[in-house]
Biotite code that builds the C-alpha atoms (Angstrom):
import biotite.structure as struc

atoms = struc.array([
    struc.Atom([11.908, -9.576, 9.892], chain_id="A", res_id=1, res_name="UNK", atom_name="CA", element="C"),
    struc.Atom([10.276, -9.892, 6.506], chain_id="A", res_id=2, res_name="UNK", atom_name="CA", element="C"),
    struc.Atom([8.654, -6.477, 6.216], chain_id="A", res_id=3, res_name="UNK", atom_name="CA", element="C"),
    struc.Atom([8.962, -3.436, 8.461], chain_id="A", res_id=4, res_name="UNK", atom_name="CA", element="C"),
    struc.Atom([8.192, -2.933, 12.097], chain_id="A", res_id=5, res_name="UNK", atom_name="CA", element="C"),
    struc.Atom([4.911, -1.183, 12.649], chain_id="A", res_id=6, res_name="UNK", atom_name="CA", element="C"),
    struc.Atom([5.218, 2.398, 13.819], chain_id="A", res_id=7, res_name="UNK", atom_name="CA", element="C"),
    struc.Atom([4.554, 3.299, 17.433], chain_id="A", res_id=8, res_name="UNK", atom_name="CA", element="C"),
    struc.Atom([1.217, 4.797, 16.347], chain_id="A", res_id=9, res_name="UNK", atom_name="CA", element="C"),
    struc.Atom([0.256, 1.635, 14.453], chain_id="A", res_id=10, res_name="UNK", atom_name="CA", element="C"),
    struc.Atom([1.199, -0.538, 17.423], chain_id="A", res_id=11, res_name="UNK", atom_name="CA", element="C"),
    struc.Atom([-0.881, 1.642, 19.735], chain_id="A", res_id=12, res_name="UNK", atom_name="CA", element="C"),
    struc.Atom([-3.832, 1.352, 17.337], chain_id="A", res_id=13, res_name="UNK", atom_name="CA", element="C"),
    struc.Atom([-3.411, -2.430, 17.290], chain_id="A", res_id=14, res_name="UNK", atom_name="CA", element="C"),
    struc.Atom([-2.955, -2.785, 21.035], chain_id="A", res_id=15, res_name="UNK", atom_name="CA", element="C"),
    struc.Atom([-5.909, -5.199, 21.504], chain_id="A", res_id=16, res_name="UNK", atom_name="CA", element="C"),
    struc.Atom([-4.598, -7.397, 18.669], chain_id="A", res_id=17, res_name="UNK", atom_name="CA", element="C"),
    struc.Atom([-1.116, -7.343, 20.204], chain_id="A", res_id=18, res_name="UNK", atom_name="CA", element="C"),
    struc.Atom([-2.542, -8.463, 23.561], chain_id="A", res_id=19, res_name="UNK", atom_name="CA", element="C"),
    struc.Atom([-4.260, -11.361, 21.762], chain_id="A", res_id=20, res_name="UNK", atom_name="CA", element="C"),
    struc.Atom([-0.990, -12.161, 19.979], chain_id="A", res_id=21, res_name="UNK", atom_name="CA", element="C"),
    struc.Atom([0.839, -12.355, 23.315], chain_id="A", res_id=22, res_name="UNK", atom_name="CA", element="C"),
    struc.Atom([-1.979, -14.443, 24.785], chain_id="A", res_id=23, res_name="UNK", atom_name="CA", element="C"),
    struc.Atom([-1.619, -17.011, 21.991], chain_id="A", res_id=24, res_name="UNK", atom_name="CA", element="C"),
    struc.Atom([1.932, -17.440, 23.248], chain_id="A", res_id=25, res_name="UNK", atom_name="CA", element="C"),
    struc.Atom([0.736, -17.685, 26.847], chain_id="A", res_id=26, res_name="UNK", atom_name="CA", element="C"),
    struc.Atom([2.388, -14.380, 27.745], chain_id="A", res_id=27, res_name="UNK", atom_name="CA", element="C"),
    struc.Atom([0.465, -12.433, 30.395], chain_id="A", res_id=28, res_name="UNK", atom_name="CA", element="C"),
    struc.Atom([0.621, -8.672, 30.880], chain_id="A", res_id=29, res_name="UNK", atom_name="CA", element="C"),
    struc.Atom([2.837, -9.201, 33.918], chain_id="A", res_id=30, res_name="UNK", atom_name="CA", element="C"),
    struc.Atom([5.200, -11.467, 31.970], chain_id="A", res_id=31, res_name="UNK", atom_name="CA", element="C"),
    struc.Atom([5.303, -8.987, 29.076], chain_id="A", res_id=32, res_name="UNK", atom_name="CA", element="C"),
    struc.Atom([6.337, -6.184, 31.436], chain_id="A", res_id=33, res_name="UNK", atom_name="CA", element="C"),
    struc.Atom([9.076, -8.428, 32.811], chain_id="A", res_id=34, res_name="UNK", atom_name="CA", element="C"),
    struc.Atom([10.291, -9.377, 29.307], chain_id="A", res_id=35, res_name="UNK", atom_name="CA", element="C"),
    struc.Atom([10.424, -5.700, 28.263], chain_id="A", res_id=36, res_name="UNK", atom_name="CA", element="C"),
    struc.Atom([12.426, -4.821, 31.370], chain_id="A", res_id=37, res_name="UNK", atom_name="CA", element="C"),
    struc.Atom([14.770, -7.803, 31.543], chain_id="A", res_id=38, res_name="UNK", atom_name="CA", element="C"),
    struc.Atom([15.020, -9.022, 27.942], chain_id="A", res_id=39, res_name="UNK", atom_name="CA", element="C"),
    struc.Atom([14.471, -6.023, 25.644], chain_id="A", res_id=40, res_name="UNK", atom_name="CA", element="C"),
    struc.Atom([15.876, -7.896, 22.616], chain_id="A", res_id=41, res_name="UNK", atom_name="CA", element="C"),
    struc.Atom([13.235, -10.620, 23.111], chain_id="A", res_id=42, res_name="UNK", atom_name="CA", element="C"),
    struc.Atom([10.526, -7.959, 23.369], chain_id="A", res_id=43, res_name="UNK", atom_name="CA", element="C"),
    struc.Atom([11.788, -6.400, 20.124], chain_id="A", res_id=44, res_name="UNK", atom_name="CA", element="C"),
    struc.Atom([11.666, -9.801, 18.409], chain_id="A", res_id=45, res_name="UNK", atom_name="CA", element="C"),
    struc.Atom([8.071, -10.321, 19.549], chain_id="A", res_id=46, res_name="UNK", atom_name="CA", element="C"),
    struc.Atom([7.104, -6.917, 18.144], chain_id="A", res_id=47, res_name="UNK", atom_name="CA", element="C"),
    struc.Atom([8.828, -7.803, 14.862], chain_id="A", res_id=48, res_name="UNK", atom_name="CA", element="C"),
    struc.Atom([6.959, -11.124, 14.597], chain_id="A", res_id=49, res_name="UNK", atom_name="CA", element="C"),
    struc.Atom([3.680, -9.348, 15.352], chain_id="A", res_id=50, res_name="UNK", atom_name="CA", element="C"),
    struc.Atom([4.469, -6.676, 12.730], chain_id="A", res_id=51, res_name="UNK", atom_name="CA", element="C"),
    struc.Atom([5.112, -9.329, 10.088], chain_id="A", res_id=52, res_name="UNK", atom_name="CA", element="C"),
    struc.Atom([1.843, -11.081, 10.941], chain_id="A", res_id=53, res_name="UNK", atom_name="CA", element="C"),
    struc.Atom([-0.091, -7.837, 10.589], chain_id="A", res_id=54, res_name="UNK", atom_name="CA", element="C"),
    struc.Atom([1.621, -6.982, 7.285], chain_id="A", res_id=55, res_name="UNK", atom_name="CA", element="C"),
    struc.Atom([0.899, -10.480, 5.927], chain_id="A", res_id=56, res_name="UNK", atom_name="CA", element="C"),
    struc.Atom([-2.780, -10.106, 6.780], chain_id="A", res_id=57, res_name="UNK", atom_name="CA", element="C"),
    struc.Atom([-3.015, -6.663, 5.212], chain_id="A", res_id=58, res_name="UNK", atom_name="CA", element="C"),
    struc.Atom([-1.080, -7.610, 2.078], chain_id="A", res_id=59, res_name="UNK", atom_name="CA", element="C"),
    struc.Atom([-3.219, -10.705, 1.506], chain_id="A", res_id=60, res_name="UNK", atom_name="CA", element="C"),
    struc.Atom([-6.291, -8.464, 1.231], chain_id="A", res_id=61, res_name="UNK", atom_name="CA", element="C"),
    struc.Atom([-4.872, -5.543, -0.785], chain_id="A", res_id=62, res_name="UNK", atom_name="CA", element="C"),
    struc.Atom([-6.408, -5.241, -4.243], chain_id="A", res_id=63, res_name="UNK", atom_name="CA", element="C"),
    struc.Atom([-5.666, -1.649, -5.243], chain_id="A", res_id=64, res_name="UNK", atom_name="CA", element="C"),
    struc.Atom([-2.781, 0.729, -4.703], chain_id="A", res_id=65, res_name="UNK", atom_name="CA", element="C"),
    struc.Atom([-2.233, 4.291, -5.897], chain_id="A", res_id=66, res_name="UNK", atom_name="CA", element="C"),
    struc.Atom([0.963, 6.270, -6.069], chain_id="A", res_id=67, res_name="UNK", atom_name="CA", element="C"),
    struc.Atom([0.265, 9.880, -7.035], chain_id="A", res_id=68, res_name="UNK", atom_name="CA", element="C"),
    struc.Atom([3.066, 12.412, -7.377], chain_id="A", res_id=69, res_name="UNK", atom_name="CA", element="C"),
    struc.Atom([3.282, 15.879, -8.873], chain_id="A", res_id=70, res_name="UNK", atom_name="CA", element="C"),
    struc.Atom([2.903, 14.848, -12.516], chain_id="A", res_id=71, res_name="UNK", atom_name="CA", element="C"),
    struc.Atom([2.353, 11.096, -12.430], chain_id="A", res_id=72, res_name="UNK", atom_name="CA", element="C"),
    struc.Atom([-0.205, 8.592, -11.232], chain_id="A", res_id=73, res_name="UNK", atom_name="CA", element="C"),
    struc.Atom([0.436, 4.882, -10.908], chain_id="A", res_id=74, res_name="UNK", atom_name="CA", element="C"),
    struc.Atom([-2.798, 2.996, -10.347], chain_id="A", res_id=75, res_name="UNK", atom_name="CA", element="C"),
    struc.Atom([-2.386, -0.681, -9.501], chain_id="A", res_id=76, res_name="UNK", atom_name="CA", element="C"),
    struc.Atom([-4.857, -3.534, -9.541], chain_id="A", res_id=77, res_name="UNK", atom_name="CA", element="C"),
    struc.Atom([-3.379, -6.534, -7.756], chain_id="A", res_id=78, res_name="UNK", atom_name="CA", element="C"),
    struc.Atom([-5.022, -9.673, -9.116], chain_id="A", res_id=79, res_name="UNK", atom_name="CA", element="C"),
    struc.Atom([-4.294, -13.225, -8.024], chain_id="A", res_id=80, res_name="UNK", atom_name="CA", element="C"),
    struc.Atom([-1.865, -13.769, -10.885], chain_id="A", res_id=81, res_name="UNK", atom_name="CA", element="C"),
    struc.Atom([-0.391, -10.376, -11.753], chain_id="A", res_id=82, res_name="UNK", atom_name="CA", element="C"),
    struc.Atom([-0.087, -6.672, -11.016], chain_id="A", res_id=83, res_name="UNK", atom_name="CA", element="C"),
    struc.Atom([-1.904, -4.470, -13.507], chain_id="A", res_id=84, res_name="UNK", atom_name="CA", element="C"),
    struc.Atom([-0.894, -0.842, -13.916], chain_id="A", res_id=85, res_name="UNK", atom_name="CA", element="C"),
    struc.Atom([-2.514, 2.210, -15.408], chain_id="A", res_id=86, res_name="UNK", atom_name="CA", element="C"),
    struc.Atom([0.231, 4.815, -15.641], chain_id="A", res_id=87, res_name="UNK", atom_name="CA", element="C"),
    struc.Atom([-0.598, 8.469, -16.205], chain_id="A", res_id=88, res_name="UNK", atom_name="CA", element="C"),
    struc.Atom([1.801, 11.301, -16.871], chain_id="A", res_id=89, res_name="UNK", atom_name="CA", element="C"),
    struc.Atom([0.857, 14.989, -17.130], chain_id="A", res_id=90, res_name="UNK", atom_name="CA", element="C"),
    struc.Atom([3.010, 16.913, -19.587], chain_id="A", res_id=91, res_name="UNK", atom_name="CA", element="C"),
    struc.Atom([1.987, 20.349, -18.284], chain_id="A", res_id=92, res_name="UNK", atom_name="CA", element="C"),
    struc.Atom([4.821, 21.407, -15.908], chain_id="A", res_id=93, res_name="UNK", atom_name="CA", element="C"),
    struc.Atom([2.499, 23.792, -14.052], chain_id="A", res_id=94, res_name="UNK", atom_name="CA", element="C"),
    struc.Atom([0.231, 21.000, -12.806], chain_id="A", res_id=95, res_name="UNK", atom_name="CA", element="C"),
    struc.Atom([0.596, 19.189, -9.501], chain_id="A", res_id=96, res_name="UNK", atom_name="CA", element="C"),
    struc.Atom([-1.716, 16.173, -9.356], chain_id="A", res_id=97, res_name="UNK", atom_name="CA", element="C"),
    struc.Atom([-1.281, 15.995, -5.591], chain_id="A", res_id=98, res_name="UNK", atom_name="CA", element="C"),
    struc.Atom([-3.242, 19.224, -5.191], chain_id="A", res_id=99, res_name="UNK", atom_name="CA", element="C"),
    struc.Atom([-6.983, 19.739, -5.519], chain_id="A", res_id=100, res_name="UNK", atom_name="CA", element="C"),
    struc.Atom([-6.461, 22.311, -8.282], chain_id="A", res_id=101, res_name="UNK", atom_name="CA", element="C"),
    struc.Atom([-4.074, 20.060, -10.195], chain_id="A", res_id=102, res_name="UNK", atom_name="CA", element="C"),
    struc.Atom([-6.442, 17.122, -10.009], chain_id="A", res_id=103, res_name="UNK", atom_name="CA", element="C"),
    struc.Atom([-9.343, 19.325, -11.184], chain_id="A", res_id=104, res_name="UNK", atom_name="CA", element="C"),
    struc.Atom([-7.230, 20.379, -14.183], chain_id="A", res_id=105, res_name="UNK", atom_name="CA", element="C"),
    struc.Atom([-6.461, 16.732, -14.843], chain_id="A", res_id=106, res_name="UNK", atom_name="CA", element="C"),
    struc.Atom([-10.152, 15.717, -14.838], chain_id="A", res_id=107, res_name="UNK", atom_name="CA", element="C"),
    struc.Atom([-10.832, 18.326, -17.544], chain_id="A", res_id=108, res_name="UNK", atom_name="CA", element="C"),
    struc.Atom([-7.771, 17.538, -19.679], chain_id="A", res_id=109, res_name="UNK", atom_name="CA", element="C"),
    struc.Atom([-7.078, 13.803, -19.342], chain_id="A", res_id=110, res_name="UNK", atom_name="CA", element="C"),
    struc.Atom([-8.272, 13.174, -22.903], chain_id="A", res_id=111, res_name="UNK", atom_name="CA", element="C"),
    struc.Atom([-5.933, 15.764, -24.419], chain_id="A", res_id=112, res_name="UNK", atom_name="CA", element="C"),
    struc.Atom([-2.374, 15.460, -25.662], chain_id="A", res_id=113, res_name="UNK", atom_name="CA", element="C"),
    struc.Atom([-1.225, 17.059, -22.402], chain_id="A", res_id=114, res_name="UNK", atom_name="CA", element="C"),
    struc.Atom([-1.747, 13.697, -20.677], chain_id="A", res_id=115, res_name="UNK", atom_name="CA", element="C"),
    struc.Atom([-0.150, 10.358, -21.533], chain_id="A", res_id=116, res_name="UNK", atom_name="CA", element="C"),
    struc.Atom([-1.810, 7.126, -20.390], chain_id="A", res_id=117, res_name="UNK", atom_name="CA", element="C"),
    struc.Atom([-0.316, 3.658, -20.627], chain_id="A", res_id=118, res_name="UNK", atom_name="CA", element="C"),
    struc.Atom([-1.134, 0.246, -19.276], chain_id="A", res_id=119, res_name="UNK", atom_name="CA", element="C"),
    struc.Atom([1.047, -2.679, -18.301], chain_id="A", res_id=120, res_name="UNK", atom_name="CA", element="C"),
    struc.Atom([0.894, -5.964, -16.447], chain_id="A", res_id=121, res_name="UNK", atom_name="CA", element="C"),
    struc.Atom([3.606, -7.838, -14.602], chain_id="A", res_id=122, res_name="UNK", atom_name="CA", element="C"),
    struc.Atom([3.651, -11.279, -13.044], chain_id="A", res_id=123, res_name="UNK", atom_name="CA", element="C"),
    struc.Atom([4.518, -11.474, -9.372], chain_id="A", res_id=124, res_name="UNK", atom_name="CA", element="C"),
    struc.Atom([7.863, -12.772, -8.189], chain_id="A", res_id=125, res_name="UNK", atom_name="CA", element="C"),
    struc.Atom([7.936, -15.836, -5.952], chain_id="A", res_id=126, res_name="UNK", atom_name="CA", element="C"),
    struc.Atom([6.662, -13.658, -3.087], chain_id="A", res_id=127, res_name="UNK", atom_name="CA", element="C"),
    struc.Atom([3.460, -11.842, -4.065], chain_id="A", res_id=128, res_name="UNK", atom_name="CA", element="C"),
    struc.Atom([3.088, -10.063, -0.721], chain_id="A", res_id=129, res_name="UNK", atom_name="CA", element="C"),
    struc.Atom([6.672, -8.836, -0.834], chain_id="A", res_id=130, res_name="UNK", atom_name="CA", element="C"),
    struc.Atom([5.989, -7.320, -4.277], chain_id="A", res_id=131, res_name="UNK", atom_name="CA", element="C"),
    struc.Atom([2.951, -5.499, -2.875], chain_id="A", res_id=132, res_name="UNK", atom_name="CA", element="C"),
    struc.Atom([4.907, -4.346, 0.171], chain_id="A", res_id=133, res_name="UNK", atom_name="CA", element="C"),
    struc.Atom([7.658, -2.891, -2.028], chain_id="A", res_id=134, res_name="UNK", atom_name="CA", element="C"),
    struc.Atom([5.088, -0.763, -3.873], chain_id="A", res_id=135, res_name="UNK", atom_name="CA", element="C"),
    struc.Atom([3.836, 0.537, -0.524], chain_id="A", res_id=136, res_name="UNK", atom_name="CA", element="C"),
    struc.Atom([7.378, 1.280, 0.615], chain_id="A", res_id=137, res_name="UNK", atom_name="CA", element="C"),
    struc.Atom([7.869, 3.305, -2.590], chain_id="A", res_id=138, res_name="UNK", atom_name="CA", element="C"),
    struc.Atom([4.915, 5.511, -1.659], chain_id="A", res_id=139, res_name="UNK", atom_name="CA", element="C"),
    struc.Atom([1.806, 3.682, -2.854], chain_id="A", res_id=140, res_name="UNK", atom_name="CA", element="C"),
    struc.Atom([-1.246, 3.789, -0.628], chain_id="A", res_id=141, res_name="UNK", atom_name="CA", element="C"),
    struc.Atom([-3.990, 1.209, -0.291], chain_id="A", res_id=142, res_name="UNK", atom_name="CA", element="C"),
    struc.Atom([-7.271, 2.324, -1.857], chain_id="A", res_id=143, res_name="UNK", atom_name="CA", element="C"),
    struc.Atom([-10.671, 0.953, -2.768], chain_id="A", res_id=144, res_name="UNK", atom_name="CA", element="C"),
    struc.Atom([-9.762, 1.228, -6.459], chain_id="A", res_id=145, res_name="UNK", atom_name="CA", element="C"),
    struc.Atom([-12.325, 3.774, -7.645], chain_id="A", res_id=146, res_name="UNK", atom_name="CA", element="C"),
    struc.Atom([-9.807, 5.682, -9.765], chain_id="A", res_id=147, res_name="UNK", atom_name="CA", element="C"),
    struc.Atom([-8.325, 2.520, -11.280], chain_id="A", res_id=148, res_name="UNK", atom_name="CA", element="C"),
    struc.Atom([-11.769, 1.128, -12.160], chain_id="A", res_id=149, res_name="UNK", atom_name="CA", element="C"),
    struc.Atom([-12.881, 4.459, -13.621], chain_id="A", res_id=150, res_name="UNK", atom_name="CA", element="C"),
    struc.Atom([-9.876, 4.548, -15.978], chain_id="A", res_id=151, res_name="UNK", atom_name="CA", element="C"),
    struc.Atom([-10.172, 0.853, -16.719], chain_id="A", res_id=152, res_name="UNK", atom_name="CA", element="C"),
    struc.Atom([-13.795, 1.365, -17.816], chain_id="A", res_id=153, res_name="UNK", atom_name="CA", element="C"),
    struc.Atom([-12.797, 4.279, -20.063], chain_id="A", res_id=154, res_name="UNK", atom_name="CA", element="C"),
    struc.Atom([-9.960, 2.269, -21.590], chain_id="A", res_id=155, res_name="UNK", atom_name="CA", element="C"),
    struc.Atom([-12.203, -0.769, -22.106], chain_id="A", res_id=156, res_name="UNK", atom_name="CA", element="C"),
    struc.Atom([-14.778, 1.399, -23.869], chain_id="A", res_id=157, res_name="UNK", atom_name="CA", element="C"),
    struc.Atom([-12.047, 2.697, -26.178], chain_id="A", res_id=158, res_name="UNK", atom_name="CA", element="C"),
    struc.Atom([-12.754, 6.309, -25.280], chain_id="A", res_id=159, res_name="UNK", atom_name="CA", element="C"),
    struc.Atom([-9.077, 7.249, -25.068], chain_id="A", res_id=160, res_name="UNK", atom_name="CA", element="C"),
])
């Protein structure tokens, strides 16, 4: 298995896609029930293959990731050639960016010396999707990139 098995909830959500996956292998519902009962290790392998296929499809399309913790934000833009990062650190120990109040404070103070902002870029390894997956496993979530683009525009305009 290249990535991680989908959770039970994810598999339930993707039930129609899983049925299609089994159908592409000429496995009927009746045969699947028999495989689960008589060859559980084979059933597990099929679920693992399906999970990897789903992850590959998702990772191919991911453009933006965000990892927001109490005092840091890591905003990623995943281009074809590299991963771009806008890293933000709040120096005020009383602020928690993961809360509504903390984020409101941040929006008012991001241009002060209480906030550090840096940028970086890194080339992918030989496996671009694996690099993306590792960021997700470390807590990043897939987004539409509004926050990244907002900061990128400010940085490009030289306002910081």
